[in-house]
C-alpha positions in Angstrom: 187.0 284.8 5.1 183.5 284.7 6.0 181.7 281.7 8.1 178.7 280.3 6.7 176.1 279.7 9.5 173.6 277.2 9.1 170.5 276.7 11.2 168.7 273.5 12.0 165.3 273.1 13.1 164.8 271.0 16.2 161.6 269.4 17.4 160.5 269.4 20.8 162.2 266.1 21.8 165.1 267.2 20.1 165.2 270.4 22.5 164.4 268.2 25.5 167.3 265.8 24.7 169.8 269.0 24.2 168.7 270.5 27.4 169.3 266.9 29.2 172.4 266.4 27.9 173.5 269.9 29.0 172.1 269.4 32.6 173.8 266.3 33.0 177.3 266.8 34.8 178.8 263.4 34.2 177.6 260.0 33.5 176.4 258.0 30.6 173.2 258.2 28.7 171.7 255.8 26.1 169.7 257.5 23.4 166.9 255.5 21.9 165.7 256.6 18.4 162.8 255.7 15.9 162.1 257.2 12.7 165.0 259.6 13.3 163.5 261.1 16.1 164.7 260.3 19.8 162.2 259.0 21.9 163.5 257.8 25.1 166.9 258.3 27.0 168.1 255.9 29.4 170.7 257.1 32.1 173.3 254.2 32.9 173.1 254.2 36.9 175.4 251.2 37.8 178.7 250.0 36.2 180.9 247.8 37.9 184.6 247.4 36.7 186.3 244.1 38.1 
């Protein structure tokens, strides 16, 4: 069996998003998307569990 490989073309913001995700060691991020393009990433800094 041969695997089919497909390529996805990324725009600059998508490349930056992937780099940010890979550089994040742990935590949570929120991604804001408009018109199918990531425009902002918010790092969740504080979470309080009671």
